[in-house]
KEFITOR-285707 format. One record per residue: x, y, z of N, C-alpha, C, O in turn; residue in one letter. Coordinates in pm, whole numbers, padded with zeros to 5 digits. Example, Ala and Ser with C-alpha at 12.3 -4.5 7.8 and 13.67 -1.06 7.14 Angstrom:
<rs>
R / nc1 / nc2 / nc3 / cac1 / cac2 / cac3 / cc1 / cc2 / cc3 / oc1 / oc2 / oc3 / residu
R / 01319 / -00569 / 00780 / 01230 / -00450 / 00780 / 01320 / -00330 / 00780 / 01424 / -00332 / 00846 / A
R / 01285 / -00225 / 00708 / 01367 / -00106 / 00714 / 01290 / 00003 / 00787 / 01341 / 00114 / 00804 / S
</rs>
This chain:
<rs>
R / nc1 / nc2 / nc3 / cac1 / cac2 / cac3 / cc1 / cc2 / cc3 / oc1 / oc2 / oc3 / residu
R / 13070 / -10378 / 13640 / 13138 / -10433 / 13755 / 13257 / -10343 / 13794 / 13279 / -10316 / 13912 / X
R / 13332 / -10297 / 13694 / 13447 / -10212 / 13719 / 13405 / -10076 / 13777 / 13473 / -10022 / 13864 / X
R / 13292 / -10023 / 13728 / 13242 / -09894 / 13779 / 13203 / -09904 / 13926 / 13233 / -09814 / 14004 / X
R / 13136 / -10011 / 13963 / 13094 / -10025 / 14103 / 13215 / -10043 / 14194 / 13212 / -09997 / 14308 / X
R / 13319 / -10109 / 14147 / 13441 / -10128 / 14225 / 13513 / -09994 / 14243 / 13570 / -09969 / 14349 / X
R / 13512 / -09910 / 14141 / 13575 / -09778 / 14149 / 13513 / -09693 / 14259 / 13585 / -09624 / 14331 / X
R / 13383 / -09697 / 14273 / 13316 / -09615 / 14374 / 13346 / -09664 / 14515 / 13345 / -09585 / 14609 / X
R / 13371 / -09793 / 14531 / 13403 / -09849 / 14662 / 13546 / -09813 / 14703 / 13572 / -09788 / 14821 / X
R / 13637 / -09812 / 14608 / 13779 / -09790 / 14637 / 13822 / -09644 / 14621 / 13931 / -09617 / 14571 / X
R / 13739 / -09552 / 14663 / 13774 / -09410 / 14653 / 13889 / -09377 / 14747 / 13905 / -09437 / 14854 / X
R / 13969 / -09282 / 14705 / 14082 / -09235 / 14787 / 14030 / -09170 / 14913 / 13947 / -09079 / 14907 / X
R / 14079 / -09216 / 15028 / 14034 / -09162 / 15155 / 14134 / -09062 / 15213 / 14104 / -08995 / 15312 / X
R / 14251 / -09054 / 15155 / 14353 / -08965 / 15209 / 14319 / -08819 / 15180 / 14265 / -08785 / 15074 / X
R / 14352 / -08735 / 15276 / 14326 / -08593 / 15260 / 14429 / -08528 / 15167 / 14397 / -08434 / 15094 / X
R / 14553 / -08580 / 15170 / 14662 / -08523 / 15089 / 14718 / -08630 / 14996 / 14734 / -08745 / 15037 / X
R / 14749 / -08594 / 14872 / 14808 / -08693 / 14781 / 14950 / -08729 / 14823 / 15024 / -08645 / 14875 / X
R / 14988 / -08854 / 14800 / 15122 / -08901 / 14835 / 15220 / -08879 / 14720 / 15182 / -08877 / 14602 / X
R / 15346 / -08863 / 14756 / 15453 / -08857 / 14657 / 15552 / -08968 / 14691 / 15599 / -08977 / 14805 / X
R / 15582 / -09050 / 14592 / 15677 / -09158 / 14612 / 15817 / -09100 / 14612 / 15857 / -09031 / 14518 / X
R / 15893 / -09127 / 14719 / 16033 / -09086 / 14727 / 16110 / -09199 / 14793 / 16051 / -09290 / 14850 / X
R / 16240 / -09192 / 14786 / 16325 / -09284 / 14859 / 16429 / -09199 / 14929 / 16520 / -09146 / 14865 / X
R / 16415 / -09185 / 15060 / 16505 / -09099 / 15138 / 16539 / -09169 / 15269 / 16451 / -09224 / 15334 / X
R / 16667 / -09166 / 15307 / 16704 / -09224 / 15437 / 16644 / -09142 / 15551 / 16628 / -09020 / 15539 / X
R / 16612 / -09208 / 15661 / 16548 / -09140 / 15774 / 16608 / -09193 / 15905 / 16638 / -09311 / 15917 / X
R / 16623 / -09104 / 16000 / 16664 / -09139 / 16135 / 16539 / -09138 / 16221 / 16463 / -09041 / 16220 / X
R / 16516 / -09247 / 16295 / 16396 / -09262 / 16377 / 16437 / -09261 / 16523 / 16526 / -09336 / 16563 / X
R / 16372 / -09177 / 16601 / 16403 / -09164 / 16744 / 16275 / -09190 / 16822 / 16174 / -09123 / 16803 / X
R / 16283 / -09289 / 16912 / 16164 / -09326 / 16990 / 16197 / -09323 / 17138 / 16299 / -09376 / 17182 / X
R / 16110 / -09259 / 17215 / 16125 / -09255 / 17361 / 16029 / -09360 / 17416 / 15908 / -09352 / 17398 / X
R / 16085 / -09459 / 17485 / 16004 / -09568 / 17536 / 16046 / -09601 / 17679 / 16158 / -09646 / 17701 / X
R / 15957 / -09578 / 17775 / 15982 / -09608 / 17917 / 16113 / -09545 / 17967 / 16192 / -09611 / 18034 / X
R / 16134 / -09420 / 17934 / 16252 / -09349 / 17980 / 16378 / -09379 / 17900 / 16483 / -09321 / 17926 / X
R / 16369 / -09469 / 17804 / 16483 / -09506 / 17721 / 16463 / -09448 / 17581 / 16352 / -09449 / 17528 / X
R / 16572 / -09397 / 17521 / 16565 / -09346 / 17384 / 16626 / -09448 / 17290 / 16740 / -09492 / 17310 / X
R / 16551 / -09486 / 17189 / 16598 / -09582 / 17089 / 16611 / -09509 / 16957 / 16524 / -09432 / 16918 / X
R / 16722 / -09534 / 16887 / 16746 / -09469 / 16759 / 16771 / -09577 / 16654 / 16846 / -09672 / 16677 / X
R / 16706 / -09562 / 16539 / 16721 / -09654 / 16428 / 16722 / -09577 / 16297 / 16697 / -09456 / 16293 / X
R / 16753 / -09649 / 16191 / 16748 / -09590 / 16058 / 16645 / -09666 / 15975 / 16609 / -09779 / 16006 / X
R / 16600 / -09603 / 15870 / 16505 / -09664 / 15780 / 16503 / -09586 / 15650 / 16593 / -09506 / 15623 / X
R / 16401 / -09608 / 15570 / 16384 / -09538 / 15443 / 16241 / -09491 / 15429 / 16146 / -09566 / 15452 / X
R / 16226 / -09366 / 15390 / 16092 / -09315 / 15358 / 16060 / -09364 / 15218 / 16140 / -09348 / 15126 / X
R / 15941 / -09422 / 15202 / 15902 / -09472 / 15070 / 15796 / -09384 / 15004 / 15788 / -09380 / 14881 / X
R / 15716 / -09315 / 15083 / 15628 / -09212 / 15029 / 15591 / -09115 / 15139 / 15601 / -09145 / 15258 / X
R / 15549 / -08996 / 15096 / 15525 / -08887 / 15191 / 15414 / -08797 / 15138 / 15395 / -08785 / 15017 / X
R / 15341 / -08734 / 15230 / 15240 / -08635 / 15195 / 15242 / -08528 / 15304 / 15322 / -08536 / 15397 / X
R / 15155 / -08430 / 15292 / 15146 / -08328 / 15398 / 15085 / -08383 / 15526 / 15099 / -08323 / 15632 / X
R / 15020 / -08497 / 15517 / 14955 / -08554 / 15634 / 15032 / -08667 / 15701 / 15009 / -08695 / 15818 / X
R / 15124 / -08731 / 15628 / 15194 / -08843 / 15687 / 15300 / -08902 / 15598 / 15337 / -08845 / 15495 / X
R / 15350 / -09017 / 15641 / 15465 / -09078 / 15577 / 15456 / -09230 / 15588 / 15392 / -09284 / 15678 / X
R / 15520 / -09299 / 15494 / 15537 / -09444 / 15506 / 15687 / -09470 / 15511 / 15763 / -09422 / 15427 / X
R / 15727 / -09549 / 15612 / 15868 / -09576 / 15637 / 15891 / -09726 / 15637 / 15811 / -09802 / 15693 / X
R / 16000 / -09769 / 15574 / 16044 / -09910 / 15580 / 16160 / -09915 / 15679 / 16259 / -09843 / 15665 / X
R / 16147 / -10002 / 15779 / 16248 / -10018 / 15884 / 16293 / -10163 / 15885 / 16209 / -10253 / 15880 / X
R / 16425 / -10189 / 15892 / 16470 / -10329 / 15896 / 16404 / -10406 / 16011 / 16378 / -10349 / 16117 / X
R / 16378 / -10533 / 15990 / 16309 / -10616 / 16089 / 16385 / -10626 / 16221 / 16323 / -10644 / 16326 / X
R / 16517 / -10615 / 16218 / 16597 / -10627 / 16341 / 16616 / -10493 / 16413 / 16709 / -10479 / 16493 / X
R / 16531 / -10398 / 16387 / 16542 / -10265 / 16447 / 16517 / -10268 / 16597 / 16447 / -10355 / 16648 / X
R / 16576 / -10170 / 16668 / 16557 / -10156 / 16813 / 16423 / -10092 / 16845 / 16361 / -10123 / 16947 / X
R / 16378 / -10002 / 16758 / 16250 / -09935 / 16780 / 16136 / -10035 / 16768 / 16135 / -10121 / 16680 / X
R / 16041 / -10022 / 16857 / 15923 / -10107 / 16853 / 15804 / -10017 / 16824 / 15752 / -09949 / 16913 / X
R / 15762 / -10018 / 16700 / 15651 / -09932 / 16658 / 15532 / -10023 / 16628 / 15543 / -10119 / 16552 / X
R / 15420 / -09990 / 16690 / 15301 / -10071 / 16665 / 15180 / -09980 / 16657 / 15185 / -09864 / 16696 / X
R / 15072 / -10035 / 16605 / 14948 / -09958 / 16606 / 14851 / -10017 / 16708 / 14733 / -09982 / 16709 / X
R / 14902 / -10105 / 16795 / 14820 / -10161 / 16903 / 14813 / -10067 / 17022 / 14711 / -10059 / 17090 / X
R / 14923 / -09995 / 17047 / 14927 / -09901 / 17160 / 14835 / -09783 / 17130 / 14816 / -09748 / 17014 / X
R / 14778 / -09721 / 17235 / 14688 / -09606 / 17212 / 14759 / -09493 / 17138 / 14701 / -09433 / 17047 / X
R / 14883 / -09463 / 17174 / 14960 / -09363 / 17102 / 15105 / -09408 / 17094 / 15174 / -09413 / 17195 / X
R / 15149 / -09440 / 16977 / 15289 / -09479 / 16955 / 15353 / -09365 / 16876 / 15346 / -09361 / 16754 / X
R / 15416 / -09272 / 16949 / 15478 / -09157 / 16885 / 15628 / -09179 / 16870 / 15691 / -09246 / 16951 / X
R / 15683 / -09121 / 16763 / 15826 / -09125 / 16739 / 15862 / -09003 / 16655 / 15777 / -08943 / 16590 / X
R / 15989 / -08969 / 16655 / 16038 / -08855 / 16579 / 16118 / -08905 / 16460 / 16184 / -09008 / 16467 / X
R / 16110 / -08831 / 16349 / 16191 / -08864 / 16232 / 16270 / -08741 / 16191 / 16225 / -08627 / 16204 / X
R / 16390 / -08767 / 16140 / 16477 / -08662 / 16089 / 16527 / -08709 / 15953 / 16577 / -08820 / 15939 / X
R / 16512 / -08623 / 15852 / 16552 / -08662 / 15716 / 16573 / -08537 / 15631 / 16540 / -08426 / 15672 / X
R / 16629 / -08557 / 15512 / 16637 / -08450 / 15412 / 16558 / -08498 / 15290 / 16560 / -08616 / 15256 / X
R / 16493 / -08407 / 15228 / 16417 / -08438 / 15107 / 16512 / -08441 / 14988 / 16616 / -08375 / 14991 / X
R / 16480 / -08518 / 14883 / 16566 / -08520 / 14765 / 16590 / -08380 / 14710 / 16497 / -08301 / 14695 / X
R / 16714 / -08351 / 14679 / 16758 / -08221 / 14622 / 16736 / -08104 / 14717 / 16727 / -07989 / 14672 / X
R / 16728 / -08129 / 14846 / 16716 / -08024 / 14948 / 16831 / -08037 / 15045 / 16884 / -08147 / 15065 / X
R / 16872 / -07926 / 15107 / 16981 / -07930 / 15203 / 16935 / -07914 / 15347 / 17014 / -07930 / 15440 / X
R / 16808 / -07882 / 15368 / 16757 / -07858 / 15503 / 16712 / -07988 / 15569 / 16649 / -08073 / 15506 / X
R / 16747 / -08002 / 15699 / 16697 / -08115 / 15775 / 16550 / -08092 / 15809 / 16511 / -07980 / 15840 / X
R / 16471 / -08197 / 15804 / 16330 / -08190 / 15838 / 16309 / -08274 / 15964 / 16346 / -08391 / 15968 / X
R / 16251 / -08213 / 16068 / 16221 / -08278 / 16195 / 16070 / -08285 / 16211 / 16003 / -08181 / 16211 / X
R / 16015 / -08405 / 16225 / 15871 / -08420 / 16242 / 15841 / -08527 / 16348 / 15914 / -08625 / 16360 / X
R / 15735 / -08506 / 16423 / 15688 / -08606 / 16518 / 15572 / -08679 / 16452 / 15483 / -08618 / 16393 / X
R / 15575 / -08812 / 16464 / 15475 / -08897 / 16398 / 15403 / -08985 / 16499 / 15452 / -09010 / 16609 / X
R / 15286 / -09030 / 16459 / 15210 / -09126 / 16536 / 15171 / -09240 / 16441 / 15112 / -09217 / 16336 / X
R / 15205 / -09363 / 16479 / 15179 / -09476 / 16390 / 15029 / -09497 / 16369 / 14949 / -09482 / 16461 / X
R / 14993 / -09531 / 16247 / 14854 / -09559 / 16210 / 14837 / -09702 / 16159 / 14734 / -09765 / 16180 / X
R / 14942 / -09753 / 16091 / 14935 / -09887 / 16035 / 15076 / -09945 / 16030 / 15170 / -09878 / 15989 / X
R / 15089 / -10070 / 16073 / 15217 / -10140 / 16069 / 15196 / -10276 / 16005 / 15105 / -10350 / 16043 / X
R / 15280 / -10309 / 15907 / 15276 / -10443 / 15848 / 15418 / -10487 / 15816 / 15508 / -10405 / 15805 / X
R / 15436 / -10616 / 15800 / 15568 / -10675 / 15784 / 15579 / -10751 / 15653 / 15481 / -10806 / 15603 / X
R / 15701 / -10753 / 15597 / 15734 / -10847 / 15491 / 15859 / -10922 / 15537 / 15896 / -10912 / 15654 / X
R / 15923 / -10997 / 15449 / 16036 / -11080 / 15489 / 16151 / -10998 / 15549 / 16218 / -11045 / 15641 / X
R / 16175 / -10879 / 15496 / 16293 / -10801 / 15535 / 16263 / -10680 / 15622 / 16350 / -10635 / 15697 / X
R / 16143 / -10626 / 15615 / 16117 / -10496 / 15677 / 15985 / -10489 / 15751 / 15894 / -10569 / 15731 / X
R / 15980 / -10388 / 15837 / 15856 / -10346 / 15901 / 15816 / -10218 / 15827 / 15899 / -10127 / 15813 / X
R / 15695 / -10208 / 15780 / 15648 / -10089 / 15709 / 15551 / -10016 / 15801 / 15454 / -10074 / 15851 / X
R / 15578 / -09888 / 15823 / 15499 / -09808 / 15915 / 15433 / -09693 / 15839 / 15501 / -09613 / 15775 / X
R / 15302 / -09687 / 15847 / 15228 / -09572 / 15797 / 15198 / -09483 / 15917 / 15139 / -09529 / 16015 / X
R / 15239 / -09358 / 15911 / 15224 / -09269 / 16027 / 15174 / -09133 / 15985 / 15201 / -09086 / 15874 / X
R / 15100 / -09069 / 16074 / 15055 / -08932 / 16050 / 15143 / -08836 / 16128 / 15202 / -08873 / 16230 / X
R / 15150 / -08713 / 16080 / 15231 / -08611 / 16147 / 15153 / -08547 / 16260 / 15034 / -08516 / 16245 / X
R / 15219 / -08528 / 16373 / 15164 / -08455 / 16487 / 15273 / -08362 / 16539 / 15391 / -08395 / 16528 / X
R / 15236 / -08249 / 16593 / 15332 / -08156 / 16651 / 15448 / -08124 / 16558 / 15564 / -08137 / 16597 / X
R / 15418 / -08084 / 16435 / 15522 / -08055 / 16337 / 15591 / -07923 / 16369 / 15527 / -07824 / 16404 / X
R / 15723 / -07924 / 16355 / 15802 / -07802 / 16363 / 15761 / -07715 / 16244 / 15757 / -07763 / 16131 / X
R / 15732 / -07587 / 16268 / 15680 / -07499 / 16163 / 15774 / -07494 / 16043 / 15730 / -07509 / 15930 / X
R / 15902 / -07473 / 16067 / 15999 / -07459 / 15958 / 16009 / -07588 / 15879 / 16019 / -07585 / 15756 / X
R / 16008 / -07701 / 15948 / 16016 / -07831 / 15881 / 15891 / -07856 / 15797 / 15900 / -07904 / 15684 / X
R / 15775 / -07824 / 15851 / 15651 / -07846 / 15777 / 15646 / -07755 / 15655 / 15595 / -07794 / 15550 / X
R / 15697 / -07635 / 15669 / 15702 / -07540 / 15556 / 15793 / -07594 / 15445 / 15761 / -07584 / 15327 / X
R / 15907 / -07652 / 15484 / 15999 / -07713 / 15387 / 15931 / -07828 / 15315 / 15943 / -07841 / 15193 / X
R / 15859 / -07912 / 15389 / 15787 / -08023 / 15330 / 15678 / -07974 / 15235 / 15662 / -08028 / 15126 / X
R / 15606 / -07872 / 15276 / 15499 / -07816 / 15195 / 15553 / -07762 / 15063 / 15495 / -07784 / 14957 / X
R / 15665 / -07690 / 15070 / 15728 / -07635 / 14949 / 15770 / -07747 / 14855 / 15752 / -07737 / 14734 / X
R / 15827 / -07853 / 14911 / 15872 / -07967 / 14830 / 15754 / -08036 / 14761 / 15765 / -08074 / 14645 / X
R / 15643 / -08052 / 14829 / 15530 / -08127 / 14776 / 15442 / -08046 / 14680 / 15366 / -08103 / 14602 / X
R / 15452 / -07914 / 14686 / 15367 / -07831 / 14599 / 15428 / -07810 / 14462 / 15369 / -07743 / 14378 / X
</rs>
């Protein structure tokens, strides 16, 4: 029974995740208005990120819209360089305190992506 369950629950991610806890600045352009919020990165990979955002945030991130893009700015643990990445939401779920957003990277700044790649390797 356990063997058959293992084959069903295979990892579908292209890149392995690394658990981190890093503060993040979230910038969203919505209908000509720019909204800025803070949150925490809870895990990251070369393909995407999971962010916890307080429930009372100004940013409205959903996976219902065809493309919900937003920018994130953060520093990796033990690094001094700022990382700028554009993300597109893939999954959003809520708990009592936070909105959790799973997002993939799109239009990555070369230098920022290189910093992320060095950190994850």
